[in-house]
C-alpha positions in Angstrom: 0.0 0.0 0.0 2.8 2.4 0.8 4.3 2.1 -2.7 0.8 2.6 -4.2 0.3 5.7 -2.0 3.7 7.1 -3.0 2.9 6.6 -6.7 -0.4 8.4 -6.3 1.3 11.3 -4.5 3.8 11.6 -7.4 1.0 11.5 -10.0 -1.1 14.1 -8.3 2.0 16.3 -7.7 2.8 16.1 -11.4 -0.7 17.0 -12.3 -0.7 20.1 -10.1 3.0 21.1 -10.6 4.1 24.0 -12.7 7.5 23.3 -14.4 10.1 26.0 -14.0 12.7 25.8 -16.8 16.2 27.1 -17.2 16.1 30.7 -18.5 18.6 33.4 -19.4 17.8 36.9 -18.3 19.1 39.7 -20.4 18.7 43.4 -21.2 17.1 44.6 -24.4 16.0 48.0 -25.9 13.7 46.4 -28.5 10.7 48.5 -27.3 12.8 51.7 -27.3 13.6 51.6 -23.6 16.0 49.2 -21.9 14.0 46.4 -20.1 14.7 43.0 -18.6 13.7 39.9 -20.7 13.8 36.1 -20.2 14.4 33.5 -22.8 14.3 29.7 -22.3 17.8 28.2 -22.3 16.6 25.6 -24.7 15.4 28.4 -27.1 12.2 30.1 -27.9 10.7 33.6 -28.0 12.0 36.0 -25.3 9.4 37.6 -23.0 9.6 40.9 -21.2 9.9 40.8 -17.5 9.8 44.5 -16.8 7.9 47.4 -18.4 9.3 50.4 -16.5 8.9 53.9 -18.1 12.5 54.7 -16.9 13.8 51.3 -18.0 16.0 48.7 -16.3 18.9 46.3 -16.9 21.8 44.3 -15.6 19.6 41.4 -14.3 21.1 39.0 -11.8 19.5 35.7 -10.6 19.1 34.8 -6.9 20.8 31.4 -6.2 17.3 29.8 -5.7 16.4 30.7 -9.3 13.0 32.0 -8.2 13.8 35.8 -8.4 16.2 38.4 -9.7 17.4 41.9 -9.1 18.0 44.5 -11.8 19.5 48.0 -11.8 17.4 50.9 -12.9 18.8 53.2 -15.6 19.2 56.0 -13.1 22.1 54.0 -11.6 20.6 54.4 -8.1 17.7 52.0 -8.1 17.8 48.2 -7.4 14.6 46.5 -8.6 13.6 43.2 -7.0 11.8 40.9 -9.4 10.2 37.5 -9.5 9.6 35.4 -12.6 6.4 37.4 -13.2 7.8 40.9 -12.9 8.6 43.7 -10.5 8.0 43.3 -6.8 9.9 46.0 -4.9 12.6 48.7 -5.3 15.5 49.7 -3.0 18.7 51.7 -3.5 21.3 49.9 -5.5 24.0 49.5 -8.2 25.3 46.8 -10.6 24.2 43.7 -8.6 25.4 40.1 -8.1 23.9 37.7 -5.5 26.2 35.9 -3.1 26.0 32.0 -3.4 24.0 31.8 -0.1 21.6 34.5 -1.3 22.2 36.7 1.8 24.4 39.4 0.2 24.5 41.5 -3.0 27.8 42.7 -4.3 27.9 45.7 -6.7 30.1 48.4 -8.1 29.5 52.1 -7.7 31.1 54.4 -10.4 32.5 57.8 -9.4 33.2 59.7 -12.7 35.1 62.6 -11.1 37.5 60.4 -9.1 40.5 58.3 -9.9 40.5 55.3 -9.2 36.8 55.7 -10.1 35.0 52.6 -8.7 34.1 51.3 -5.3 33.0 47.7 -4.7 30.4 47.3 -1.9 28.3 44.5 -0.4 24.7 45.0 0.6 23.1 42.8 3.2 19.9 41.6 1.5 17.8 41.6 4.6 19.1 44.6 6.7 20.4 46.8 3.9 23.7 47.2 5.8 26.6 48.2 3.5 30.2 46.9 3.6 32.9 48.7 1.7 35.0 46.0 0.1 37.4 47.9 -2.2 37.7 51.6 -2.9 40.8 51.8 -5.1 39.8 50.1 -8.3 39.4 51.2 -11.9 36.0 51.0 -13.8 35.7 48.3 -16.4 33.2 47.8 -19.2 30.0 45.8 -18.3 30.9 46.3 -14.6 29.4 43.4 -12.8 31.3 41.6 -10.1 31.1 37.8 -9.6 31.3 35.7 -6.5 33.5 32.6 -6.0 31.3 29.5 -5.2 32.4 29.6 -1.6 31.5 33.3 -1.2 35.1 34.2 -0.1 36.2 36.3 -3.1 34.9 38.5 -5.9 36.2 39.1 -9.4 35.7 42.4 -11.2 37.2 42.7 -14.7 40.8 41.6 -14.2 40.8 42.0 -10.5 40.3 39.5 -7.7 39.1 40.8 -4.3 39.1 39.1 -0.9 35.7 39.8 0.6 37.0 39.8 4.2 40.2 41.7 3.9 39.5 43.8 0.8 42.9 42.8 -0.7 43.0 43.4 -4.4 45.1 41.5 -6.9 45.2 41.1 -10.7 44.5 37.5 -11.6 45.0 37.7 -15.3 48.5 36.5 -16.2 48.2 36.6 -20.0 47.4 40.3 -20.4 48.3 40.2 -24.1 45.3 38.0 -24.7 42.9 40.1 -22.8 42.1 43.5 -24.4 39.8 45.6 -22.2 38.5 42.8 -19.9 34.8 43.2 -19.0 32.5 41.2 -16.8 33.8 37.9 -15.5 32.0 34.9 -14.0 33.2 32.1 -11.8 32.4 28.5 -13.0 30.1 26.5 -10.7 33.0 24.2 -9.6 35.3 27.2 -8.9 38.0 26.0 -11.2 37.6 28.5 -14.0 36.8 32.2 -14.5 35.2 33.2 -17.8 36.2 36.7 -19.0 34.8 38.7 -21.9 37.2 40.6 -24.0 37.5 42.2 -27.5 37.6 39.3 -29.9 37.5 36.6 -27.3 35.7 34.8 -24.5 38.5 33.4 -22.3 38.5 30.7 -19.7 41.1 31.5 -17.0 42.5 29.1 -14.4 41.1 30.5 -11.1 44.3 29.5 -9.2 47.1 30.4 -11.6 45.4 33.1 -13.6 46.7 31.6 -16.9 44.4 31.2 -19.9 43.1 27.6 -20.3 41.0 28.1 -23.4 40.0 30.8 -25.9 36.4 30.1 -26.8 36.1 32.8 -29.4 38.5 34.3 -31.8 36.2 36.6 -33.6 36.7 40.3 -34.5 33.8 41.4 -32.4 33.1 42.6 -28.9 32.1 39.6 -26.7 31.0 40.6 -23.2 29.2 39.4 -20.1 29.9 35.6 -20.0 27.7 33.7 -17.6 27.9 30.0 -16.8 25.1 27.5 -17.1 24.4 25.8 -13.7 26.1 22.5 -14.9 29.2 24.4 -16.1 28.8 22.9 -19.6 27.9 26.1 -21.5 28.1 29.8 -21.3 25.9 32.7 -22.4 27.4 36.0 -23.6 26.7 39.1 -25.6 28.3 39.7 -29.0 27.9 42.2 -31.9 29.2 39.9 -34.6 26.0 40.2 -36.6 26.0 43.9 -36.6 24.2 44.5 -33.3 24.4 43.0 -29.9 22.7 39.6 -29.4 22.8 37.0 -26.7 24.6 33.7 -27.6 25.3 30.5 -25.9 28.4 28.3 -26.5 29.8 25.1 -25.1 32.8 25.4 -22.7 34.8 23.6 -25.4 33.9 26.3 -28.0 31.3 24.2 -29.8 27.6 24.7 -30.6 27.4 28.5 -30.9 23.8 29.6 -30.9 22.0 33.0 -31.2 19.3 33.1 -28.5 17.7 36.4 -29.3 17.9 37.2 -33.1 16.5 40.7 -33.0 17.5 44.1 -34.5 17.5 45.7 -31.1 20.4 45.6 -28.6 20.3 42.5 -26.4 23.0 42.1 -23.8 24.0 41.6 -20.1 22.8 38.0 -19.9 22.6 36.0 -16.6 21.8 32.3 -16.6 19.3 31.1 -14.0 20.6 28.6 -11.4 18.0 26.1 -12.4 19.0 22.7 -13.8 18.8 22.5 -17.6 15.5 22.0 -19.4 13.8 18.6 -19.3 10.8 17.9 -17.0 11.5 21.1 -15.2 11.7 21.9 -11.5 8.4 21.5 -9.7 7.3 23.6 -6.8 7.7 21.8 -3.5 4.5 23.4 -2.2 2.5 21.6 -4.8 3.9 18.3 -3.6 2.9 19.1 -0.1 -0.6 19.9 -1.4 -0.8 16.6 -3.1 0.3 14.8 0.1 -2.4 16.5 2.1 -5.0 15.8 -0.6 -4.2 12.1 -0.4 -4.1 12.1 3.4 -7.6 13.4 3.4 -8.8 10.0 2.2 -7.4 8.2 5.2 -4.1 7.1 6.8 -1.3 5.9 4.5 0.0 2.5 5.6 
């Protein structure tokens, strides 16, 4: 009877469950104002997540994959979003969630100062701010990225210790990296993907040496972001005459245009949801199914 009850629970759970698929969030100005969009990692038509009169961009997924944050175009607004759209707004910057979902790292640009960028960490619940690094130079597509253990940040060609604020350059092959932009740490912590003019580079996180050049194309390739299994990356490129969001295997294979639109599509961020298939089902629906079956009597 127990196996029969378990099977019934699973069947009812599947009937009531809503699959949540892997998606890539990105910025686009296809309606005339920058907004945040989502596209299925397996492909499909992008859908708008925001419709703000003053625009928004630089989306960043929460580690749970259930919500995002986005920066307003005024540079001083942080927009909290779920998969259906906007939910709340707080002061903010270029955001990146910590692996535990409790902190948000970001860069604040000071155009009249040199060095011109400060890295800060915002406590997601309290709003308390920690200054991490104040002597750092601005880079293109200025999003920082956390190491999987939450101990370090990378920003352009810099690595920053979150506790001590110590700054070091981690790129050893500078001749290969022209104008490094956003970087992203691989899920296993072994590699750091860096966008550069003409290349997407995979850097050894320990030695700082280049492991692989994914792209050798005379275009600007920026904002690499890893898939949750570490097998692929999404990035933005202007190789077709305007910026589009592409995905590519970590071995440089299977390049794919995900957006295919005459507007500017860039600043991708891959949701931390396992790749498409049956989807990830809401646990609450499973509990509902259990309670539903329990209503017919004890399970033995």
